[in-house]
C-alpha positions as CSV (number, residue, x, y, z in Angstrom):
1,M,-0.1,0.1,0.1
2,K,2.9,2.4,0.6
3,S,3.9,3.0,-2.8
4,T,0.0,3.5,-3.8
5,A,0.2,5.9,-1.6
6,R,3.4,7.7,-3.0
7,L,1.8,7.2,-6.6
8,L,-1.8,9.3,-5.2
9,N,0.7,11.7,-3.1
10,L,2.7,12.3,-6.3
11,Y,-0.3,12.9,-8.6
12,G,-1.7,15.4,-5.4
13,C,1.5,17.3,-5.9
14,L,1.4,17.3,-9.4
15,Y,-2.1,18.9,-9.6
16,G,-1.3,21.4,-6.9
17,V,1.9,22.2,-8.2
18,A,0.7,23.2,-11.7
19,I,-2.6,24.9,-10.2
20,A,-0.3,27.5,-8.1
21,A,2.1,27.8,-11.3
22,V,-1.0,29.2,-13.2
23,L,-2.3,31.1,-10.5
24,A,1.3,32.6,-10.8
25,A,1.8,33.3,-13.9
26,S,-1.5,34.8,-14.0
27,G,-0.6,37.0,-11.2
28,L,2.5,38.0,-12.2
29,G,1.0,38.8,-16.0
30,V,-1.9,41.1,-14.1
31,A,0.8,42.8,-11.8
32,S,3.2,43.6,-14.6
33,A,0.1,45.2,-16.8
34,M,-1.1,47.5,-14.0
35,V,2.7,48.7,-12.9
36,Y,3.5,49.3,-16.6
37,P,1.1,50.7,-18.7
38,A,2.9,49.6,-22.3
39,A,2.6,45.7,-21.2
40,W,-1.2,46.1,-20.6
41,L,-1.6,43.7,-23.5
42,L,-0.1,41.0,-20.8
43,A,-2.8,41.3,-19.0
44,P,-5.3,39.3,-21.1
45,L,-2.4,37.1,-22.6
46,A,-1.7,36.3,-18.0
47,L,-5.8,35.8,-17.6
48,A,-5.9,33.0,-20.5
49,P,-4.4,30.0,-18.5
50,L,-6.6,31.4,-16.2
51,G,-9.7,30.7,-18.0
52,L,-8.6,27.5,-19.4
53,L,-7.8,26.1,-16.1
54,A,-11.1,27.6,-14.9
55,L,-13.2,26.1,-17.8
56,G,-11.5,22.4,-16.6
57,M,-12.8,22.6,-13.2
58,A,-16.1,23.3,-14.3
59,R,-16.1,20.2,-16.6
60,R,-14.9,18.7,-13.9
61,V,-17.4,19.2,-11.7
62,R,-20.6,18.7,-14.6
63,E,-18.4,15.6,-14.4
64,L,-19.0,14.5,-11.4
65,R,-22.6,15.8,-11.2
66,R,-23.2,13.8,-14.4
67,Y,-22.5,10.6,-12.5
68,A,-23.8,11.1,-9.5
69,H,-26.9,8.8,-9.6
70,V,-24.6,6.1,-10.3
71,P,-23.6,4.4,-7.0
72,G,-20.0,4.2,-6.3
73,P,-17.8,5.6,-3.6
74,K,-17.6,8.9,-3.1
75,P,-14.7,10.6,-5.3
76,S,-12.1,13.4,-5.0
77,F,-12.1,16.1,-7.5
78,F,-8.7,15.9,-8.6
79,L,-7.9,12.2,-7.6
80,G,-11.5,10.5,-8.7
81,N,-12.1,6.7,-6.7
82,L,-8.4,6.1,-7.8
83,R,-7.8,5.3,-4.2
84,S,-10.5,2.3,-4.0
85,L,-9.1,1.1,-7.8
86,L,-5.7,0.8,-6.4
87,L,-6.7,-0.7,-2.9
88,H,-4.7,-3.4,-3.5
89,E,-2.0,-2.4,-5.8
90,H,-1.7,-1.5,-9.2
91,G,-1.8,-5.4,-10.7
92,A,-4.6,-6.2,-8.2
93,R,-7.2,-3.8,-9.0
94,D,-9.6,-6.7,-10.7
95,R,-9.8,-7.5,-7.0
96,A,-10.7,-3.8,-6.2
97,L,-13.2,-3.9,-8.6
98,V,-15.2,-6.9,-6.6
99,E,-14.9,-5.5,-3.2
100,L,-16.5,-2.2,-5.0
101,H,-19.1,-4.3,-6.6
102,Q,-20.2,-6.3,-3.4
103,A,-20.6,-2.8,-1.5
104,H,-22.4,-0.8,-3.9
105,G,-23.9,-3.2,-6.4
106,P,-23.7,-4.4,-10.2
107,V,-23.4,-0.5,-11.8
108,V,-20.1,1.0,-10.2
109,K,-18.5,4.4,-11.2
110,V,-15.5,4.6,-10.9
111,H,-13.9,8.3,-11.4
112,M,-10.3,8.6,-12.8
113,A,-7.8,11.1,-12.2
114,W,-9.1,14.6,-13.6
115,G,-7.9,14.4,-17.2
116,S,-9.3,10.7,-17.4
117,T,-13.0,9.7,-19.0
118,P,-14.5,8.2,-16.0
119,F,-15.2,4.0,-16.1
120,V,-19.0,2.7,-15.0
121,S,-18.1,-1.3,-14.0
122,L,-20.7,-3.8,-14.6
123,S,-21.2,-7.2,-13.1
124,S,-23.1,-8.3,-16.0
125,A,-22.1,-8.1,-19.7
126,P,-25.7,-6.6,-21.5
127,K,-26.0,-6.9,-24.9
128,E,-26.1,-3.2,-25.7
129,L,-22.3,-3.7,-25.6
130,G,-22.0,-5.4,-28.5
131,H,-24.2,-2.3,-30.6
132,R,-21.6,-1.2,-33.7
133,D,-21.6,1.8,-31.9
134,M,-19.6,0.7,-29.4
135,D,-15.6,0.7,-29.5
136,S,-13.4,-0.6,-27.1
137,N,-11.7,2.5,-24.9
138,R,-8.1,3.1,-27.0
139,V,-6.9,5.4,-24.4
140,A,-3.9,3.0,-23.6
141,D,-2.7,1.0,-26.2
142,R,-3.4,3.4,-29.1
143,T,0.4,4.9,-27.9
144,V,1.9,1.1,-27.7
145,L,0.0,-0.5,-30.9
146,S,-1.3,2.3,-32.7
147,Q,-1.2,0.7,-36.3
148,S,-2.5,-3.0,-35.0
149,L,-6.0,-4.1,-34.9
150,M,-5.7,-3.9,-30.4
151,G,-5.1,0.1,-31.2
152,L,-6.7,0.9,-34.8
153,Q,-10.2,3.1,-34.2
154,K,-13.2,1.4,-35.6
155,G,-13.0,2.1,-39.0
156,E,-12.5,1.6,-42.5
157,R,-8.9,0.1,-41.8
158,H,-9.7,-1.5,-38.5
159,T,-12.4,-3.3,-41.1
160,A,-9.6,-4.1,-43.6
161,H,-7.5,-5.5,-41.4
162,R,-10.2,-8.0,-39.4
163,Q,-11.2,-8.7,-43.4
164,Q,-7.7,-9.9,-44.0
165,L,-6.8,-11.7,-41.2
166,S,-10.2,-13.3,-40.0
167,P,-10.1,-16.0,-42.4
168,H,-6.8,-17.5,-40.8
169,F,-8.6,-17.8,-37.5
170,A,-12.3,-19.5,-38.4
171,P,-12.6,-22.6,-36.9
172,K,-11.6,-24.8,-40.3
173,A,-8.6,-23.1,-40.9
174,V,-7.4,-23.4,-36.8
175,L,-8.5,-26.9,-37.1
176,Q,-6.1,-27.3,-40.0
177,G,-3.1,-25.5,-38.3
178,T,-3.2,-26.5,-34.9
179,S,-3.2,-30.0,-35.8
180,R,0.2,-29.3,-37.1
181,L,1.5,-28.3,-33.9
182,E,1.6,-31.3,-32.1
183,E,5.5,-31.5,-31.9
184,V,5.2,-28.6,-29.5
185,S,2.7,-30.3,-27.2
186,A,4.9,-33.6,-27.4
187,L,8.6,-31.5,-26.2
188,Y,6.5,-30.5,-22.9
189,L,4.7,-33.7,-22.2
190,Q,7.9,-36.0,-22.7
191,A,9.9,-34.0,-20.5
192,W,7.4,-34.1,-17.6
193,T,6.9,-38.1,-18.1
194,S,10.6,-38.1,-17.7
195,G,10.3,-35.9,-13.7
196,Q,11.6,-33.0,-15.8
197,T,10.6,-29.4,-16.7
198,R,11.8,-27.6,-19.8
199,H,11.9,-24.4,-18.3
200,G,12.4,-24.6,-14.2
201,S,9.0,-25.2,-13.1
202,L,5.3,-25.7,-14.0
203,K,4.5,-22.5,-14.5
204,A,7.6,-21.7,-17.1
205,D,6.4,-24.6,-19.1
206,L,2.8,-23.4,-20.0
207,H,4.3,-19.9,-20.3
208,H,6.7,-21.5,-23.0
209,W,4.3,-24.0,-24.7
210,S,1.8,-21.2,-25.3
211,A,4.3,-18.9,-26.7
212,D,6.1,-21.2,-29.1
213,S,2.7,-22.7,-30.0
214,L,0.9,-19.2,-30.9
215,G,4.4,-18.5,-32.5
216,S,4.1,-21.3,-34.7
217,F,0.7,-21.5,-35.2
218,L,1.1,-17.4,-36.6
219,C,4.8,-17.7,-38.1
220,G,4.7,-21.4,-39.6
221,R,8.7,-22.0,-40.0
222,E,9.7,-19.1,-39.4
223,W,9.2,-18.9,-36.1
224,E,12.3,-19.6,-34.3
225,Q,12.2,-22.6,-32.1
226,R,14.7,-21.1,-29.4
227,T,15.7,-22.8,-26.4
228,D,14.9,-19.6,-24.0
229,L,11.9,-17.3,-24.3
230,S,12.3,-15.4,-21.6
231,E,13.3,-12.3,-22.5
232,Y,10.8,-12.3,-24.9
233,L,8.0,-13.2,-22.5
234,A,9.3,-10.5,-20.1
235,A,9.0,-8.1,-23.4
236,I,5.4,-9.4,-23.8
237,G,4.5,-8.8,-20.0
238,E,6.2,-5.1,-19.8
239,L,3.7,-4.3,-22.4
240,E,0.6,-5.0,-21.2
241,E,1.9,-3.5,-17.5
242,A,2.3,-0.4,-20.5
243,I,-0.9,-0.9,-22.1
244,S,-2.7,-1.5,-18.4
245,F,-1.4,1.4,-16.4
246,R,-1.8,3.8,-19.1
247,A,-5.9,2.8,-19.5
248,F,-6.5,3.9,-15.8
249,H,-4.6,6.7,-15.8
250,P,-4.1,10.5,-17.3
251,L,-1.6,10.8,-20.3
252,F,0.5,12.7,-18.5
253,V,2.0,9.5,-17.0
254,R,4.1,8.6,-19.9
255,W,6.4,12.0,-18.7
256,L,5.8,11.1,-14.9
257,F,7.1,7.5,-15.0
258,P,10.0,7.9,-17.6
259,V,11.1,4.7,-16.3
260,R,8.2,2.9,-17.3
261,A,7.9,4.3,-20.9
262,A,11.4,3.6,-21.6
263,R,11.1,-0.2,-20.2
264,A,7.5,-0.1,-22.3
265,R,9.8,1.2,-25.4
266,A,12.5,-1.5,-25.0
267,A,9.8,-4.2,-24.7
268,Y,8.2,-2.8,-27.8
269,R,11.6,-2.6,-29.6
270,H,12.2,-6.2,-28.5
271,L,9.1,-7.6,-29.8
272,F,9.1,-6.1,-33.0
273,D,12.6,-6.8,-34.1
274,H,11.8,-10.5,-33.1
275,L,8.5,-11.0,-35.4
276,K,9.9,-8.9,-37.9
277,S,12.9,-11.3,-38.3
278,A,10.5,-14.2,-39.3
279,L,8.4,-11.5,-41.3
280,E,12.0,-11.2,-43.4
281,R,13.4,-14.5,-43.7
282,R,9.4,-15.4,-45.0
283,L,9.8,-12.2,-47.7
284,Q,13.5,-14.2,-48.7
285,R,11.8,-17.3,-48.9
286,R,8.9,-16.1,-51.5
287,A,11.0,-13.8,-53.4
288,Q,13.2,-17.1,-54.4
289,P,12.6,-18.4,-57.8
290,G,9.7,-21.0,-58.0
291,R,9.4,-21.6,-54.1
292,E,6.5,-18.4,-53.6
293,D,3.7,-21.3,-54.0
294,E,5.7,-23.4,-51.2
295,A,4.8,-21.2,-48.5
296,P,2.5,-21.9,-46.3
297,R,-0.7,-20.1,-46.2
298,D,-0.4,-18.8,-42.2
299,V,-0.8,-15.1,-40.8
300,L,2.8,-14.6,-41.4
301,D,2.6,-16.0,-45.6
302,T,-0.9,-13.4,-45.4
303,L,1.0,-10.3,-44.0
304,A,3.9,-11.2,-46.4
305,R,1.6,-10.9,-49.7
306,L,0.1,-7.6,-48.3
307,T,3.3,-5.9,-48.0
308,D,3.6,-6.7,-51.7
309,L,0.3,-5.8,-52.5
310,A,0.2,-3.1,-54.9
311,P,-2.1,-0.3,-54.4
312,T,-4.8,-1.3,-57.3
313,G,-8.2,-3.2,-57.1
314,G,-9.1,-1.7,-54.4
315,K,-7.1,-2.9,-52.0
316,T,-3.7,-1.1,-49.9
317,R,-0.3,-2.5,-49.3
318,W,0.4,-2.8,-45.2
319,S,3.7,-0.9,-44.2
320,H,6.5,-3.5,-42.4
321,E,5.5,-1.4,-39.5
322,E,1.6,-2.5,-39.8
323,C,2.8,-5.9,-40.0
324,V,5.1,-6.6,-37.3
325,E,2.4,-4.7,-35.0
326,E,-0.5,-7.1,-35.6
327,L,1.8,-9.7,-35.3
328,I,2.6,-7.7,-32.1
329,S,-1.1,-7.2,-30.7
330,L,-1.8,-11.2,-31.5
331,V,1.0,-12.5,-29.3
332,A,0.8,-10.0,-26.4
333,G,-3.2,-10.7,-26.5
334,G,-3.1,-14.1,-26.4
335,T,0.5,-16.2,-24.7
336,D,-0.3,-14.9,-21.4
337,A,-3.9,-15.6,-21.9
338,M,-3.5,-19.6,-22.7
339,S,-1.3,-20.4,-20.3
340,Y,-3.2,-18.8,-16.9
341,T,-6.1,-20.5,-18.6
342,L,-4.5,-23.5,-18.3
343,A,-2.7,-23.2,-15.1
344,Q,-6.2,-22.4,-13.2
345,A,-7.9,-25.5,-15.4
346,L,-5.3,-27.9,-13.7
347,T,-5.7,-26.2,-10.7
348,L,-9.2,-26.8,-10.7
349,L,-9.2,-30.5,-11.6
350,S,-6.4,-31.3,-9.8
351,R,-9.1,-30.2,-6.5
352,S,-12.0,-31.9,-8.5
353,P,-11.0,-35.5,-8.2
354,D,-14.6,-36.5,-9.6
355,V,-14.4,-34.1,-13.0
356,Q,-10.9,-35.3,-13.3
357,D,-11.8,-38.6,-13.2
358,E,-14.8,-38.7,-15.5
359,A,-13.0,-36.0,-18.0
360,R,-10.3,-38.2,-18.5
361,A,-12.5,-41.2,-19.4
362,R,-14.9,-39.4,-22.2
363,V,-11.4,-38.1,-23.8
364,L,-9.8,-41.8,-23.3
365,Q,-12.6,-42.9,-25.3
366,D,-13.8,-39.9,-27.4
367,P,-10.3,-37.3,-28.1
368,G,-13.6,-34.9,-29.6
369,D,-15.8,-35.0,-26.2
370,L,-16.6,-31.3,-25.5
371,I,-15.7,-32.2,-21.7
372,V,-12.7,-30.8,-22.3
373,R,-14.3,-27.5,-23.8
374,N,-16.5,-27.3,-20.8
375,I,-13.9,-27.4,-18.6
376,L,-12.2,-24.3,-20.2
377,H,-15.2,-22.1,-20.4
378,E,-15.8,-23.0,-16.1
379,T,-12.5,-22.1,-15.8
380,M,-12.6,-18.6,-17.8
381,R,-16.2,-17.9,-15.8
382,L,-14.2,-18.3,-12.5
383,F,-11.0,-17.0,-13.5
384,P,-11.2,-14.7,-16.6
385,A,-7.9,-14.2,-18.2
386,V,-8.7,-10.9,-18.9
387,P,-10.3,-9.6,-15.9
388,F,-12.0,-6.8,-17.5
389,S,-12.8,-4.9,-20.9
390,S,-14.7,-1.8,-21.5
391,K,-16.0,0.0,-24.5
392,I,-17.3,3.4,-25.2
393,S,-20.0,5.1,-27.4
394,K,-19.5,8.5,-28.2
395,V,-22.9,9.0,-28.9
396,R,-25.3,6.2,-27.2
397,S,-26.1,5.8,-23.5
398,I,-27.4,2.4,-21.8
399,A,-29.5,1.5,-18.9
400,V,-28.0,-1.4,-16.6
401,E,-30.3,-2.3,-13.7
402,G,-32.2,0.7,-14.0
403,I,-29.4,2.7,-14.0
404,T,-28.8,4.8,-17.1
405,I,-24.7,5.3,-18.2
406,P,-24.3,8.3,-20.4
407,A,-22.5,8.6,-23.9
408,R,-18.6,9.1,-23.8
409,T,-18.4,6.4,-20.7
410,N,-15.8,4.0,-20.8
411,V,-18.4,0.9,-20.2
412,M,-16.5,-2.2,-17.9
413,W,-18.0,-5.2,-17.6
414,M,-15.7,-6.9,-14.8
415,K,-15.7,-10.4,-15.9
416,T,-14.5,-12.0,-12.6
417,A,-17.7,-10.3,-11.1
418,V,-20.1,-11.4,-14.0
419,G,-19.2,-15.1,-13.7
420,L,-19.9,-14.7,-9.7
421,N,-23.5,-13.1,-10.8
422,E,-25.7,-15.2,-9.2
423,A,-28.3,-13.7,-12.0
424,I,-26.3,-15.2,-14.7
425,F,-25.0,-18.7,-13.1
426,A,-26.8,-20.8,-11.3
427,D,-24.0,-22.1,-8.1
428,T,-21.4,-19.9,-9.0
429,R,-18.8,-20.8,-6.1
430,R,-18.9,-23.9,-7.6
431,F,-16.5,-25.7,-10.0
432,K,-19.4,-27.6,-12.5
433,P,-18.3,-28.0,-16.6
434,S,-21.2,-29.8,-16.8
435,R,-23.6,-26.6,-16.6
436,F,-22.2,-25.7,-20.3
437,A,-23.3,-29.3,-21.6
438,A,-26.4,-30.0,-23.0
439,G,-29.5,-30.1,-20.4
440,G,-26.4,-30.1,-18.2
441,G,-27.6,-27.2,-16.0
442,K,-30.2,-26.1,-14.2
443,R,-30.6,-23.0,-16.5
444,P,-30.5,-24.1,-19.9
445,A,-29.5,-20.6,-21.1
446,E,-25.7,-21.2,-18.9
447,T,-23.5,-20.2,-21.7
448,I,-19.7,-19.2,-21.7
449,T,-21.1,-15.7,-24.2
450,R,-22.9,-14.2,-21.1
451,A,-19.9,-13.9,-19.8
452,M,-18.1,-12.4,-22.9
453,P,-14.9,-13.6,-22.4
454,F,-13.5,-12.7,-26.2
455,G,-15.7,-9.5,-26.3
456,A,-18.6,-8.5,-28.8
457,G,-19.0,-6.9,-31.8
458,A,-16.6,-5.8,-34.4
459,R,-14.1,-5.7,-31.0
460,H,-14.5,-9.5,-30.2
461,C,-11.1,-11.4,-29.8
462,I,-10.3,-12.9,-33.4
463,G,-7.9,-15.9,-31.7
464,R,-11.0,-17.1,-29.9
465,H,-11.4,-20.6,-32.0
466,L,-7.3,-20.8,-31.9
467,A,-6.8,-20.2,-28.4
468,E,-9.7,-23.0,-27.4
469,D,-8.3,-25.2,-29.9
470,L,-4.7,-25.6,-28.8
471,C,-5.3,-24.8,-24.9
472,A,-8.3,-28.1,-25.6
473,R,-5.6,-30.1,-27.6
474,F,-3.0,-29.7,-25.0
475,L,-5.5,-30.4,-22.2
476,S,-6.8,-33.4,-23.6
477,A,-3.2,-34.5,-23.5
478,V,-2.4,-33.9,-20.0
479,L,-5.4,-35.7,-19.0
480,R,-4.5,-38.8,-21.0
481,E,-0.9,-39.0,-20.0
482,F,-1.1,-37.8,-16.1
483,D,-3.2,-37.7,-13.1
484,L,-3.6,-34.6,-11.5
485,V,-2.7,-34.0,-7.6
486,P,-3.0,-30.7,-5.7
487,V,0.3,-29.2,-3.9
488,D,-0.6,-27.8,-0.1
489,D,2.6,-25.9,1.3
490,V,2.4,-22.6,-0.4
491,V,0.1,-19.8,-1.3
492,V,0.1,-18.1,-5.1
493,S,-0.5,-14.7,-5.8
494,F,-1.5,-13.1,-8.3
495,S,-1.0,-9.9,-10.7
496,A,-3.4,-8.7,-12.9
497,T,-2.5,-6.0,-15.8
498,V,-4.0,-6.9,-19.1
499,S,-3.8,-10.4,-19.0
500,V,-3.7,-12.2,-15.2
501,T,-0.2,-13.7,-13.8
502,P,0.0,-16.4,-11.3
503,S,3.4,-16.8,-9.4
504,S,3.2,-20.8,-10.0
505,V,0.7,-23.7,-10.7
506,P,0.2,-26.0,-7.5
507,V,-0.2,-29.2,-9.4
508,R,2.1,-32.2,-9.4
509,L,2.0,-34.6,-12.2
510,V,1.8,-38.0,-12.2
511,P,2.4,-40.1,-15.0
512,R,-0.6,-42.6,-15.3
513,R,2.5,-44.8,-16.7
514,P,4.3,-47.1,-14.3
515,S,8.0,-45.9,-15.5
516,G,7.2,-42.4,-15.3
517,C,8.1,-39.9,-12.4
518,A,5.9,-37.2,-10.9
519,V,6.7,-33.6,-11.7
520,V,6.6,-31.4,-8.5
521,T,5.7,-27.7,-8.3
522,E,7.4,-25.6,-5.9
523,T,4.8,-23.7,-4.2
524,H,0.9,-24.1,-4.0
525,E,-2.7,-22.8,-3.9
526,P,-5.0,-23.2,-0.9
527,A,-7.8,-25.9,-1.3
528,L,-10.6,-24.8,-4.0
529,A,-13.1,-23.7,-1.5
530,D,-10.8,-20.6,0.0
531,A,-9.1,-20.0,-3.4
532,L,-12.5,-18.9,-4.9
533,Q,-12.8,-16.7,-1.6
534,M,-9.1,-15.8,-1.3
535,A,-6.2,-16.6,-3.6
536,G,-7.7,-16.1,-6.9
537,P,-7.2,-13.1,-8.8
538,G,-10.5,-10.9,-8.0
539,R,-11.8,-13.1,-5.3
């Protein structure tokens, strides 16, 4: 909490110094005009900043009155609700938001610091969020990945980018692409069966598996199967940190925190260079005589073709920067999310032996059984990898729970709170994958789409089918080869930026073949009931 207090004190001092400077400059200008009549022109110039300050304060007062009818903690004039939002530090805002919903109900206002657009957080995901007028809150990542799907404003360019990339993420294309990645998963399964890990812990292995699988799907042979991707994964985490921090703080934080900005630039450059080299290798291979048709029809191939495309026939050539930023946005959006979902699925299964045994039996009988996808959906309900998303409309207001949310509001659905909403899901604290099976739940309408984990509308996650297929295949293989046993000796901690990151995976993998050894992680999580109450992010 000390770092939170220092941050808020820093903001408060900054606002105070800025206002004092404006008042001092205006007073000095007026005094000079009174002492030196020849300098009378200084008076209007000196009073102009004072007028702008007054206008800004009036707008802030109007904003606070505009949202006075929305429940939530009382905001301070300059810092808004930042103190409540940072209750558990920057990396646990999801936990703070869940507590705000518990205190104030399903709709909670969260005023940001002066100069930022206010948020309203929801514990439900109404259909209005998918309306064409609603666009994602791009305040943060426009400064990081401005030329990618993640950063483009909704419009013609955004539509063109999705149209070019979407065919690679359709279910049939995903099925064909992921079937070629079995060798990536086999490397980890073989290591675990022999009693080893490839990167020092189960958590690290899942993280590397996610990066390798996603990179291989996107880039094919041009993806470098490096022994250690620690620096690459750290760069993804640093970029997510920058996006997350800027989303909830005023724009001036880029200048107020130069070290953070420098780390974000270094992370971006590392990822850019890593993926640009893959694009250049593909372009070189395509340039070889007779080799163009041999190139695989993957995402990287489409991007390579777009860099060569002449601006004719209604199509536009993409720059290298656009192509590489698309790759960065895809790996940043999927790598941590997939590894976290698998980590939590393994943890939940290890603490639910009946569900684990049923899932294994069905997978052994039918590798395509939907129970594994139901397990993943139930994991996403309880522990969403991206705990909150937001959308904004400049012209459209929406009504939720009888409360009108004005236009020009960042409307955020808090996915952890949505998953625990008794009005949407029955018996919310129970790990029950069968709720998503046909006729399996008390409420036939129970479906993971009601929690909107992948978004909706033109901004829905383009890689949804890919992430589900990769995770389902790998989880099925793990269930076939191992018994999942919980480890109970140390508490796992979580950090939430764009995606949630656990400190470890508290599961022991016991090979089902007699010759195997067990893989034991070095830490654990509390019992499932306690995990849902305390240890999991947002609980």
